[in-house]
C-alpha positions in Angstrom: -23.4 13.1 9.5 -19.8 11.8 9.8 -19.0 8.3 10.5 -18.4 6.7 14.1 -16.3 3.9 13.2 -14.4 4.6 9.8 -11.5 7.1 9.4 -12.1 10.2 7.2 -10.6 13.2 7.4 -12.4 16.7 8.6 -12.4 17.9 5.4 -11.1 17.2 1.5 -10.7 14.3 -0.7 -9.7 11.3 0.4 -8.3 7.9 -1.4 -6.1 5.1 -1.5 -4.3 4.3 2.2 -0.5 4.6 1.8 2.5 4.1 3.7 0.9 1.9 6.5 3.3 1.0 9.4 3.2 0.2 13.2 5.9 2.3 14.3 6.8 3.0 18.0 3.8 1.9 19.4 1.3 3.7 17.2 -0.3 2.7 13.9 0.1 5.0 11.2 -2.4 5.6 8.5 -1.3 7.7 5.5 -3.9 8.5 2.7 -4.1 10.1 -1.0 -5.3 13.5 -0.1 -6.5 16.8 -1.4 -6.8 19.3 1.1 -8.3 22.0 -0.7 -11.2 20.1 -2.0 -13.4 17.1 -2.6 -11.9 16.4 -6.4 -9.6 13.7 -6.9 -6.6 16.1 -7.9 -3.8 18.0 -6.1 -2.9 14.5 -4.1 -0.7 15.0 -0.9 -0.2 12.3 1.5 -2.7 13.2 4.8 -1.7 11.4 7.8 -3.4 9.9 10.9 -2.6 7.8 14.0 -3.7 5.7 16.6 -2.4 3.6 19.5 -5.5 1.2 19.1 -7.0 1.1 15.9 -9.7 2.7 17.6 -8.9 6.2 18.6 -7.4 8.0 15.7 -5.6 11.5 15.8 -5.6 13.8 12.3 -2.2 15.1 11.9 -0.8 17.5 9.4 -0.3 16.6 5.7 2.8 14.6 5.8 3.6 14.9 2.0 3.2 17.6 -0.7 3.8 17.9 -4.5 6.9 19.8 -5.1 7.6 22.5 -5.1 8.5 22.6 -8.8 11.9 24.2 -8.6 13.5 21.5 -6.6 11.2 18.8 -6.8 9.6 18.5 -10.4 9.0 14.5 -10.3 6.1 14.8 -8.0 4.7 18.8 -8.9 1.8 17.4 -10.1 1.1 14.9 -7.2 2.0 12.3 -5.0 0.4 9.2 -5.8 0.2 6.0 -3.8 3.1 3.8 -1.9 4.2 2.4 1.0 6.6 2.3 3.8 9.2 0.2 5.3 11.2 0.4 8.5 14.9 1.3 7.5 18.4 2.1 9.2 16.4 3.0 12.5 13.8 4.7 10.9 11.2 5.0 8.3 11.1 5.2 4.8 8.3 5.7 2.0 8.1 4.7 -1.8 5.3 6.6 -3.9 4.7 7.4 -7.0 5.7 11.2 -8.1 3.8 12.5 -10.9 4.8 15.5 -13.1 2.1 16.0 -15.9 1.3 12.3 -17.6 5.0 10.7 -15.9 4.5 8.5 -13.0 7.8 7.3 -11.3 9.1 5.9 -8.1 10.2 8.1 -5.6 12.0 7.8 -2.2 11.9 9.8 0.8 12.6 9.4 4.7 10.8 10.3 7.9 11.8 13.6 9.5 11.1 12.7 12.8 9.8 9.1 15.0 6.1 10.4 14.9 6.5 10.5 10.9 5.0 14.0 10.8 6.8 14.6 7.5 9.3 13.5 4.8 12.3 14.1 3.2 12.6 13.7 -0.1 15.7 11.8 -1.7 17.8 13.7 -4.0 18.0 10.5 -6.3 14.8 11.0 -7.4 12.9 9.9 -9.3 14.7 6.5 -8.7 13.6 5.1 -12.1 13.8 7.7 -14.9 11.4 5.8 -17.3 9.3 2.7 -17.2 12.0 -0.5 -17.5 10.6 -1.8 -20.4 9.2 -0.5 -24.1 5.8 -2.2 -23.6 5.2 -0.9 -20.0 2.1 1.5 -20.9 1.2 2.1 -17.2 3.7 2.2 -14.3 2.7 3.2 -10.5 2.1 2.3 -7.1 4.5 0.1 -4.8 5.0 -2.9 -2.5 8.4 -3.4 -1.1 10.0 -5.9 1.3 13.3 -7.3 2.6 14.0 -10.8 1.1 17.6 -12.4 1.0 19.5 -9.3 1.7 17.9 -7.4 -1.0 15.1 -5.0 -0.9 12.5 -6.4 -3.3 9.5 -4.3 -4.9 6.6 -5.0 -7.1 4.9 -1.8 -9.4 1.7 -2.3 -10.9 0.6 -1.1 -14.4 -0.1 -2.6 -17.8 1.7 -3.6 -20.7 0.7 -3.4 -24.5 -1.2 -6.4 -25.8 -1.0 -7.8 -22.4 -3.1 -5.9 -20.3 -2.8 -5.6 -16.1 0.8 -6.4 -14.7 3.0 -6.3 -12.0 6.5 -5.8 -12.6 9.4 -6.8 -10.1 12.4 -4.9 -9.2 15.0 -5.3 -6.9 17.8 -2.9 -4.9 20.6 -3.4 -2.6 19.5 0.1 -0.7 15.9 1.6 -1.6 17.8 3.8 -4.3 19.2 1.5 -7.0 16.9 -0.7 -8.5 17.2 -3.2 -11.1 14.4 -4.3 -13.1 14.0 -8.2 -12.6 10.8 -8.3 -14.9 6.9 -9.3 -14.8 6.0 -10.6 -11.4 2.7 -12.0 -12.6 0.1 -10.6 -15.4 -3.6 -11.6 -16.4 -2.7 -14.0 -18.3 -0.9 -15.9 -15.9 -3.7 -15.2 -13.1 -6.6 -15.2 -15.0 -7.4 -12.2 -13.4 -9.1 -9.5 -15.4 -8.1 -6.1 -15.8 -6.6 -3.5 -18.7 -4.2 -1.7 -15.8 -3.9 -2.9 -12.6 -3.1 -0.3 -9.6 -2.3 -0.6 -5.8 0.0 -4.0 -5.5 0.1 -5.5 -2.0 2.1 -8.8 -1.4 3.2 -10.5 1.7 4.3 -14.1 2.5 3.1 -16.5 5.3 4.8 -19.4 5.7 6.4 -19.8 2.1 2.7 -18.7 0.5 2.8 -15.4 -0.9 -0.3 -13.4 -1.5 -0.6 -10.6 -3.7 -3.8 -8.3 -3.8 -4.5 -5.6 -6.7 -6.8 -3.2 -7.9 -8.4 -3.5 -11.4 -9.2 -0.8 -13.9 -11.5 -2.9 -16.4 -11.7 -3.3 -19.8 -14.2 -0.8 -21.6 -17.2 -2.4 -21.4 -16.2 -4.8 -18.8 -17.7 -5.1 -15.5 -17.1 -7.1 -12.2 -15.4 -7.1 -9.2 -12.4 -4.1 -8.4 -10.1 -6.1 -6.3 -8.7 -9.8 -6.4 -6.3 -11.3 -4.3 -3.7 -14.3 -5.6 -1.9 -16.5 -3.6 1.0 -18.7 -4.5 5.1 -19.4 -4.6 7.8 -16.6 -5.4 10.9 -18.1 -7.2 13.0 -14.7 -7.8 11.3 -12.3 -9.5 8.3 -14.6 -10.8 5.1 -15.5 -8.8 3.5 -19.0 -9.7 -0.2 -18.1 -9.1 -2.2 -21.3 -7.7 -5.5 -19.7 -6.2 -7.2 -16.7 -7.1 -10.4 -14.9 -5.3 -12.4 -11.3 -5.1 -11.4 -9.6 -1.9 -14.3 -7.8 -1.1 -18.0 -9.0 -2.8 -19.5 -5.2 -2.6 -19.4 -2.4 -4.5 -17.5 0.2 -2.7 -13.7 -1.2 -1.7 -10.5 -0.5 -3.7 -7.1 0.0 -3.2 -6.3 -2.2 -0.3 -2.9 -1.9 1.7 -1.9 -4.2 4.5 1.3 -4.1 7.1 2.4 -5.9 9.9 1.8 -5.0 13.6 4.2 -5.9 16.2 2.1 -8.8 17.6 2.6 -10.3 13.9 -0.9 -9.7 12.7 -1.8 -8.3 9.3 -3.7 -5.6 9.2 -5.4 -4.0 6.0 -7.3 -1.1 5.3 -9.2 -0.2 2.0 -10.9 2.9 0.7 -14.5 3.6 0.7 -15.5 4.9 -2.5 -18.3 7.1 -1.1 -18.4 9.4 -4.1 -20.0 6.4 -6.1 -22.8 7.4 -3.7 -24.7 10.4 -4.4 -25.3 11.6 -1.1 -21.7 11.5 -0.8 -20.5 14.2 -2.8 -21.9 17.1 -1.0 -20.1 17.2 2.5 -16.8 18.7 3.7 -15.1 15.6 3.2 -15.4 12.9 0.6 -14.1 9.1 0.8 -13.5 6.9 4.2 -11.4 4.3 5.1 -12.9 0.6 5.9 -12.9 -0.7 9.4 -9.2 -2.3 10.4 -9.1 -6.1 8.9 -6.9 -8.6 9.7 -5.5 -10.9 6.8 -4.1 -14.5 6.9 -4.0 -17.1 4.6 -5.8 -20.4 5.0 -5.5 -23.6 3.1 -4.0 -21.3 0.4 -6.9 -18.6 0.4 -7.0 -15.1 1.3 -8.7 -14.8 4.9 -10.1 -11.4 6.1 -12.0 -11.0 9.3 -12.3 -7.7 11.5 -9.8 -6.8 13.9 -9.8 -8.0 17.0 -9.8 -4.3 18.5 -13.4 -4.0 17.3 -15.1 -6.2 20.0 -13.7 -3.4 22.5 -16.5 -1.3 21.2 -19.1 -3.4 22.1 -21.4 -2.0 25.0 -24.6 -4.2 25.0 -26.4 -6.6 22.9 -30.1 -7.0 22.3 -31.7 -10.3 20.9 -33.5 -9.7 17.9 -36.1 -11.8 16.0 -34.2 -14.1 12.9 -36.9 -13.2 10.6 -39.0 -10.0 10.3 -38.6 -6.7 11.7 -36.9 -5.5 14.4 -37.4 -2.1 16.0 -34.0 -0.4 17.6 -34.3 1.2 20.8 -33.4 4.6 19.6 -32.0 5.7 16.3 -28.5 4.3 16.0 -25.7 5.7 14.0 -23.5 2.9 14.3 -24.1 -0.8 15.6 -23.3 -4.4 14.7 -25.3 -7.1 14.0 -24.4 -10.8 14.7 -26.5 -14.0 13.0 -25.5 -17.1 14.5 -25.5 -20.6 13.7 -28.4 -21.4 11.4 -29.3 -18.0 10.9 -26.5 -17.0 9.1 -27.4 -19.5 6.5 -31.1 -18.7 6.6 -30.9 -14.8 6.5 -30.9 -14.0 2.6 -30.9 -10.0 3.0 -31.0 -7.2 5.9 -32.6 -3.8 5.1 -31.4 -1.0 7.2 -34.4 1.7 7.6 -34.0 5.5 9.0 -36.9 6.9 10.6 -37.6 9.0 7.7 -38.2 5.6 5.7 -35.4 5.4 3.4 -33.8 1.8 3.6 -30.8 0.2 2.4 -31.0 -3.4 1.5 -28.0 -5.8 1.7 -27.9 -9.0 -0.3 -26.2 -11.9 1.7 -25.9 -14.5 -0.8 -22.3 -14.2 -1.2 -22.0 -15.2 2.3 -24.1 -18.3 2.3 -23.0 -21.6 3.1 -19.6 -20.4 5.1 -18.2 -20.9 7.9 -19.2 -19.2 11.4 -21.7 -16.0 12.4 -21.9 -13.5 10.2 -21.1 -10.1 11.6 -22.8 -6.8 9.8 -21.4 -3.2 11.4 -23.3 -0.4 10.0 -21.7 3.5 10.6 -23.9 6.5 9.1 -24.5 4.2 5.9 -21.6 2.8 5.4 -21.8 -1.1 5.8 -19.5 -4.1 6.1 -20.3 -7.3 6.3 -17.8 -10.3 7.4 -18.4 -14.2 7.2 -16.2 -17.1 6.8 -13.2 -14.6 5.8 -14.9 -13.2 3.2 -15.9 -9.7 3.2 -18.2 -6.8 1.6 -18.7 -3.3 1.7 -21.6 -1.1 0.7 -22.6 2.2 1.3 -26.0 4.4 1.6 -25.2 7.5 2.9 -29.0 8.6 3.1 -29.0 6.0 6.3 -27.3 8.2 8.9 -29.1 6.6 11.8 -30.9 3.1 11.7 -34.3 2.8 13.3 -35.5 -0.5 12.1 -33.7 -3.7 10.9 -35.5 -6.1 8.6 -34.1 -9.7 8.3 -35.8 -11.5 5.0 -34.9 -15.1 5.1 -36.0 -19.0 5.3 -38.1 -20.0 8.3 -35.9 -22.3 9.4 -33.1 -19.7 10.4 -35.4 -19.3 13.1 -33.5 -22.0 14.9 -30.7 -19.3 14.9 -29.8 -16.7 16.8 -29.3 -12.9 16.2 -28.6 -10.3 18.4 -27.7 -6.5 17.4 -24.6 -4.7 19.9 -24.9 -1.3 20.8 -21.3 0.2 19.8 -19.4 2.7 21.9 -18.2 6.0 19.7 -14.5 6.0 19.7 -12.7 9.3 20.3 -11.6 11.4 16.9 -8.9 13.7 18.1 -7.0 16.7 15.9 -3.3 17.1 16.0 -2.0 20.6 17.3 -1.2 21.4 13.5 -3.7 19.4 11.7 -4.7 20.8 8.1 -1.5 22.8 8.3 1.3 21.6 5.8 4.3 20.0 7.2 7.6 21.1 5.6 8.8 18.6 2.7 12.6 19.1 2.3 14.6 18.0 -0.3 18.4 17.2 0.3 
């Protein structure tokens, strides 16, 4: 059963969010996309947009590999990248893939609807990784600072592991290599390779998120944040942490909205869920999240728009089992006050008895209420600036909730919100290829 709340294309494979931007009153979400199958290959950029972060329109494919005759540098795939406002329009920087070569490329939106992109004749902008010891070099985060464009590219160095590299440019086309921005040794963040850098600054504090490919045999969280101070091309890390305490979150990207908020989406890796491999589409985006930096730490919470979906609430017992009035594809559980500390786990049970248990230990002792969203087998939990994402796609509808916890939790309050189903629209040319021109 398709999710209500989480964006996914009608068909095909989806992974990393790309090119996120709030432009001309709409939120634009591009993403790694294979329109011809449900395998990780043949990466295009899919495209969806929304006026409100709730109602999404799926558009035609916005960026295609090749053609080899005029754009050989990305004939294999168009990997991840970002979008920036530039000279009255929108430009994207992305990783063009040709065989084993992965290099930075530039393209310009063909119109204000961002329906397609014109590839730059200077591509690839950097003809080779800019230092001999760089073994991986891909994915982009770009911003404007002190009259220059700054770019971070993630990857790895021989004998150093995960690293992020700094570049600068006067015009988005000609880039100078400024050195290593931060690496595993300088941050104590693990990983043989780092991917998908996402950097922003708030009141003098820089925040960087990276996704981790672990060393062989190494396990642990997949997405980390770092905060600190930036001086030129160097990042001095002050604090680090895990960006999501679940097991499905990867490759997040964030962007500024016109009202000054930093909105984030991440890829939910539903292909790691055995039930997630049999449908027409694989992969989903998280709910929209708001990021901030508080006391030097990254703070994440559900986007404010999600409360507009609330229809009616029903109180439920803080411990024990609660039958829902009808099977619910999507809903929101809120644990207030002592209930948020006393409830150790929540089990979501379908009508046929399948059960998904969510351990809430990582949220104990944090401030504020706990909010748990479920949506056709996808669960996201938020409390005190911490988020967690899980899935069990067998649980397409929830008929019963079980709250396991201490008897002291009974002094708190729990309620379930019925949520409206946002509209999902299809653009007039959805599923057809946009024209990507090279000039």
